Structure formats: C-alpha cells, structure tokens
C-alpha positions as CSV (number, residue, x, y, z in Angstrom):
1,X,0.0,0.0,0.0
2,X,1.2,3.5,-0.7
3,X,2.3,5.6,2.2
4,X,1.0,9.1,2.9
5,X,2.7,11.7,5.0
6,X,0.4,14.2,6.8
7,X,1.5,17.2,8.8
8,X,-1.9,18.5,9.8
9,X,-3.0,17.4,13.2
10,X,-6.6,16.2,13.4
11,X,-8.9,15.5,16.4
12,X,-8.9,11.8,15.6
13,X,-5.1,11.7,16.1
14,X,-5.5,11.6,19.9
15,X,-7.0,8.1,19.6
16,X,-4.6,7.1,16.8
17,X,-1.6,8.1,18.8
18,X,-2.9,6.3,21.9
19,X,-3.4,3.1,19.9
20,X,-0.1,3.4,18.1
21,X,2.0,4.2,21.3
22,X,0.3,1.4,23.2
23,X,0.9,-1.0,20.4
24,X,4.7,-0.8,20.8
25,X,4.6,-2.3,24.3
26,X,7.3,0.2,25.4
27,X,5.4,2.9,27.2
28,X,3.7,3.2,30.6
29,X,0.1,4.5,30.8
30,X,1.6,7.8,32.1
31,X,3.9,8.1,29.1
32,X,1.0,7.3,26.8
33,X,-0.9,10.2,28.5
34,X,2.0,12.6,27.7
35,X,1.9,11.6,24.0
36,X,-1.8,12.4,23.9
37,X,-1.3,15.7,25.8
38,X,1.1,16.9,23.1
39,X,-1.5,16.1,20.3
40,X,-4.2,18.0,22.4
41,X,-1.8,20.9,22.9
42,X,-1.2,21.2,19.1
43,X,-4.9,21.0,18.4
44,X,-5.7,23.7,21.0
45,X,-2.9,26.2,20.2
46,X,-1.7,25.3,16.7
47,X,1.9,26.1,15.8
48,X,2.3,28.4,18.8
49,X,2.3,25.2,20.9
50,X,5.8,24.6,19.6
51,X,4.9,21.0,18.7
52,X,4.9,19.8,15.1
53,X,3.8,16.4,13.9
54,X,4.2,14.1,10.9
55,X,1.8,11.2,10.6
56,X,2.6,8.3,8.4
57,X,-0.6,6.6,7.1
58,X,-1.6,4.0,4.6
59,X,-4.3,4.7,2.0
60,X,-7.0,3.7,4.5
61,X,-5.8,6.6,6.7
62,X,-4.6,4.2,9.4
63,X,-1.7,5.9,11.3
64,X,1.3,3.6,11.1
65,X,3.8,5.9,12.7
66,X,4.3,9.4,13.8
67,X,6.8,11.9,15.1
68,X,6.4,14.9,17.3
69,X,9.1,17.5,17.3
70,X,9.8,21.2,17.9
71,X,12.4,23.9,18.5
72,X,14.2,23.8,21.8
73,X,13.4,27.1,23.6
74,X,16.3,29.6,24.0
75,X,18.4,27.9,21.3
76,X,19.3,29.2,17.9
77,X,18.7,26.1,15.7
78,X,18.3,23.0,18.0
79,X,15.2,20.8,17.9
80,X,13.9,17.9,20.0
81,X,12.1,14.9,18.6
82,X,9.8,14.4,21.5
83,X,8.0,11.3,20.3
84,X,8.8,8.9,17.5
85,X,6.9,5.6,17.1
86,X,5.9,3.1,14.5
87,X,3.2,0.5,15.1
88,X,4.7,-2.7,16.4
89,X,3.4,-4.8,13.5
90,X,5.1,-2.4,11.0
91,X,8.5,-2.1,12.7
92,X,11.6,-3.3,10.7
93,X,9.9,-2.5,7.4
94,X,11.7,0.7,6.6
95,X,8.9,2.9,7.7
96,X,10.8,4.3,10.7
97,X,13.7,5.3,8.6
98,X,11.5,7.0,6.0
99,X,9.6,8.8,8.8
100,X,12.8,9.9,10.5
101,X,14.2,11.2,7.2
102,X,10.9,13.1,6.6
103,X,11.1,14.6,10.1
104,X,14.7,15.7,9.7
105,X,13.8,17.4,6.4
106,X,10.9,19.2,8.0
107,X,13.2,20.4,10.8
108,X,15.8,21.5,8.3
109,X,13.1,23.5,6.5
110,X,12.4,25.2,9.8
111,X,16.1,26.2,10.0
112,X,16.9,23.5,12.4
113,X,20.6,22.4,12.4
114,X,20.8,20.0,15.3
115,X,18.3,17.3,16.3
116,X,18.2,15.8,19.8
117,X,16.3,12.6,20.8
118,X,16.4,10.8,24.0
119,X,15.7,7.3,25.1
120,X,16.1,4.8,27.9
121,X,19.1,2.6,28.7
122,X,16.9,-0.4,29.5
123,X,17.5,-3.5,27.4
124,X,14.0,-3.1,25.9
125,X,15.3,0.0,24.1
126,X,18.4,-1.5,22.6
127,X,16.7,-1.8,19.1
128,X,15.7,1.9,19.5
129,X,19.3,3.0,20.3
130,X,20.6,0.9,17.4
131,X,18.0,2.5,15.1
132,X,19.2,6.0,16.0
133,X,22.8,5.1,15.5
134,X,22.1,3.5,12.1
135,X,20.5,6.7,11.1
136,X,23.5,8.9,11.9
137,X,22.8,9.9,15.5
138,X,25.6,9.8,18.1
139,X,25.3,9.6,21.8
140,X,25.9,13.0,23.3
141,X,25.0,12.5,27.0
142,X,24.0,9.9,29.5
143,X,22.2,10.7,32.8
144,X,22.6,7.9,35.3
145,X,19.5,6.7,37.0
146,X,17.4,9.4,35.4
147,X,14.1,7.6,34.9
148,X,14.6,5.1,37.8
149,X,17.5,3.3,39.5
150,X,19.4,1.5,36.7
151,X,17.5,3.3,33.9
152,X,19.6,6.0,32.4
153,X,18.5,8.7,30.0
154,X,20.6,8.6,26.8
155,X,20.6,11.7,24.6
156,X,21.5,11.4,20.9
157,X,22.3,14.2,18.5
158,X,22.5,14.6,14.7
159,X,23.8,17.6,12.8
160,X,21.6,18.3,9.8
161,X,22.5,19.6,6.4
162,X,21.1,23.0,5.5
163,X,17.6,22.9,4.0
164,X,18.8,23.5,0.4
165,X,20.8,20.2,0.7
166,X,18.0,18.1,2.1
167,X,15.8,16.7,-0.8
168,X,12.2,16.1,-0.1
C-alpha cells in the first residue's frame, strides 16, 4: 500500500496516537498520556504550541507511525524529537527510517541544524538505540538513574544539512 505523510493534526489523532504508542509495548500509561497531551496541545494552540507532527498513514488513513518535534526554547537552531513511534506490526519495514528522514527534512526547512532525541538505557530500548545510531545519531549525553535506578537517559544528536541540501 502507498504511504501518505500528513503534517496536519486532526482530532482523531488523539486516539490514533494512543493506539499506536500502546501497540509498541514500550510505554507506561503515564507516558501514553503525555503523548496524547502533546497532540491535544497542538490541536488547542496550533503552531504556537511549539509542537509539530508528521503522521505516516496507509491509503485507508490508518496511522502507522508518527513523530512529534519542535524547536528547543532559547536555542538558535536546535530541535527535539519528543515522540517517535511506529506500530509494532510495521516495525523493521523501513517505515521508521522513512519517517525519520521526513522529520529531519521538516526540521531543516524550519532552519533546524541539530536534532536531539532521548531514550532509555533499559534492554527493551536496545533496538531503538541501534536504530538512531544506524540513522546517523551519536550519543551526546547519559544521565545515570534518570528515569529510575538502573534506567539512564541517553541523549542522541545529529547535525543536519542546510535545507537546500535536504531533498524532499
């Protein structure tokens, strides 16, 4: 099935994000709640919320993956990817790489030069860390016991090319 990218956030995306994030088996109910809150914030405030989204859908408009990103306040050209997820049944199909590339292109077009993304050090997240590394991210920082004892926060960074060099 052809893949469609959508940047407009729709009211139905709150349920779509809930289902998608829950499908991964990675996140606690509290974390799922945060993912939904960011969608609601974007719906309520629009671009002034500071949150941008890219949804990856099939022709039937089923959300297969999404990213949520935005500029880091008080920085010149740094962005955070706050959420990045692909449905469990569609992982390892190339969709994640395609979505990440599209997200980086959008950030570049917003004059972003550096992208930061964080994850957990738990074994469950090893494929996530390997995914970021395969896609050109390098570990920038590690905060011991950040999430819980024995669960460090790992921050990755990637330097982007200027927008003129990033083909859509």
